[in-house]
N, C-alpha and C positions, 0 to 999 in steps of 0.2 A: 037790685038795680036792674033796669031793663030799658029797651028801646035805645034812643040816640045816645043817652048818657052812658049806657053800657059799652057801646061801640067806641065812644070817645075815651072812656077809662081804659079799655083793654087794648087800645092801639089799633082797633079794627076800623075799617072804613067800608061803608055800604058798597057792595059790588065786587070788592076785592076778595079773592078766594082764600087768602091766608092773612092772619093778623100782621100788621106792621109793628115790628119790635123796635120801638123808639126809646123806651125808658126801662129802668130796672123793675118798675112795677109791671110792665108788660112781660118781662122775663119771668117774674115770680108766678105769673098766672098760666104759664105753659105746662100742662100736665104731662106732656110727652118727654120732657127733659129731666135728667137726673140732677141731683144737687151739684155734682161736678160740672155737668154741662151748663147749668145755670151760672155757675161761677165763671166759667169761660166766656159765656155770653155777656156777662157784665164787664169783664175785662175788655172784650171786643168793642164795647161802647166807646171807649176812649181812643181806639185805633181805627175806627170805621168812619170814612167820610159820610157826610149827610146825604143820603139818597134813599128814596123809598124802595128801590129795587134791593139795595143792600139791607134795608130794614126787613124786607121779606125773607132774605137769607138768614136773618137772626133766628128763625125757627130751627135752624141747624147751625150752631156756632162753629162746628168744625169745618163745615162746608164754607161758611162765611169767611173764616180766616184763610183757608186755602185759596179761595177765589181771589181775595185781595192780594195774596202773594203772587198768584199767577198774573194778575193785572200789572203789578209792579214790575215783574220780570219782562212782560211784553213791552212795557213803556221803556224799560232800561235798554232793551235790544234795539229800539228805534230812536233813542236819544241822539241828538238834542231835540228832536221833534217831541210834541206832546199833544194830547187829544183836545186841549182847549185853546191851542194856538190857531187863530182863525184861518181856515182854508189851507193849512198845511196838510200833508198826507194823512196823519192819524185823525185829524178833525174831519176832513172830507170823507174818509172811510167810515167813521162813526155815523155820520149823517146818512151816507148812501146805503149802508147796511141796514140802518133803521128803516129807511124808505123801502128797501127791497123786502124786508121781513114784515112790513106794515106794522111796525111797533110804534104806536101813537105816543106812548110815554117818552121814549128816547128821541123820537123826532122832535118833540116839544122841548125836551131838556137841552139837546145839542143846538137847537136853533136859538134858544135863550142864551146858552153859553157863548155861542159864536157872536151874536149881536152884542153881548156885554163885553166881549174881548176885543172887538174891532177897534174901539177907541183906545184901549189900553196898549195894544201892540203896534198900532199905527203902521200897518204894512201896506205897501202900494198895491199889492195883489189881493187885498181883502176889502170888499165892499158889501154892504148889507144886501144890495140887489142880487148878489150871486145866490142867495138862499132860494130865490125863485127860479133859478136857472139850471137846476140839476137834471132836468129832462133834456137839456140842450148842451151836451158836453162840447160840441163844436162851436159854441158861441164865442164871440170875441171877448166876453167878460172873463174867460179862463185863460191862464197861461198854458203853455205846452205841457209843463209838468203836472198842473192840476187836471188838465184834460186826460192825460194818461192815467192818473189815479182814478178818476171817475169811470173811465171806460174799463179799466182792469178790474175794479171792484165789482161793477155790475156784471161783467163776464164771469167772475168767480161765483157770484151769488146765483146767477141764472144758468150756470154750467154752459156758457156760450163762448168759451175761450177759443181763440183762433191761434194758429201758429204765428201769424203776423203780429198780433197784439202781444202774445207772450214773448216773442223775440224782441219787440221794441222795449218791453218792460225789463227784460234781462239785460239788454244793451245799456239801458238808462240807469238801472239800479245795481246791476251786478247780482251774482247768485245769492249772496248772503242777504242783502236787503230785500230781494225778491221773495225769498222764503219768509223773512220776518214780516213783510207786509201781508203775506197770505196767512201767517199765524195770527196777526191782529184781526184780519177779516174774520177768521174762524172763531177766535176768542169772543168777539162781540156777539156771536149768536147765543152764547150762554145767558147773559143778562137779558137779551131781547126775547128769547124764548120764555124765560122765567116770567118776565113782565107780561107778555102776551097770554101765557097760560093762566096766570093768576089774575088776569083782567085788570092790570094796573094801567090806568089811563092818565092823561094830562089833567092837571088841576090848575085852572086859571087863577085861583086865589093864593097859590103858593109862590114864594119868592124864588128867584133863580138860585140853583144849588151853590153852596158856599165855595166849592172848589173852582167854580168858574170865575171867581173874583180874584184869582191869583194875578197880580201884576207880573210883568215879564221878569223882574228881579227875583221874585219868589220862586221861580222855576229852578234856580240854582239849588235850593234846599231840596226840592222835589226830586231832581235828578240825582242828587247825592244819596237820598234815601232809597231811591229805586236801584241805583248802582250797588249799594250795600246789600240790599235784599237779593239781587241777582247773583252777586258773588257768593253769598252764603248758600243759596240754593245750588249753585254749581259745586260748591264745596261738599254739600251733602251727596250730590251725584258722584263726585270723585271718590267718595268713601263707600259707595254702594258696591256690594259684592258682584263679581262677574257671574254671568249665567253658567250653570254647570252643563255645558254643552256636550260633555262626554258621558253624561249619565243616561 
């Protein structure tokens, strides 16, 4: 089998530099994975949200699993915020970092996610026209909190932080949330770099990712899952041996 049919069968898409691992058949065709790794990859299928970037990570099932755990931990640290809540900090940051890294795939994804979530969450500070106003953080379409998030995120991405902006963020968020927001900004570089390097671009024929369809009430389950993951990761950390500093 060759040509377009081969690409379709193997989970490959023209132009993308790694195969998209969407099915067990895709996993079986990966020559670089051992039988144990293929078994893990198949287990991951039931635990992995639908996303082409996560499908790319299916080429390394261990990396894929650890990435999802890291994402859940980041989400837990910033709860009750969540990345699909329109124009709340995590959502604004996800869009702005995608813009700053020129990540076409995730700009498209998060704009779809945000548009789809506006009607569900019915927030007074969330309007579709704001998606066209990221270049104008001082516009009246933004609240003071949203304005701070946009300016702080851009300053982090472009290494243009000032004492005044940092001081405002510290006063507004406190030291813990300030660090957690910077963690989220940095974490997002991982999927965005992978998407860019693998030439993953937006696909106008695809539906909005399923996780963007969460109604507000579904976030209770998501936060519980993330909180459980975070506590278990911290438990692993608590059991980790201390460094032998006297050696």
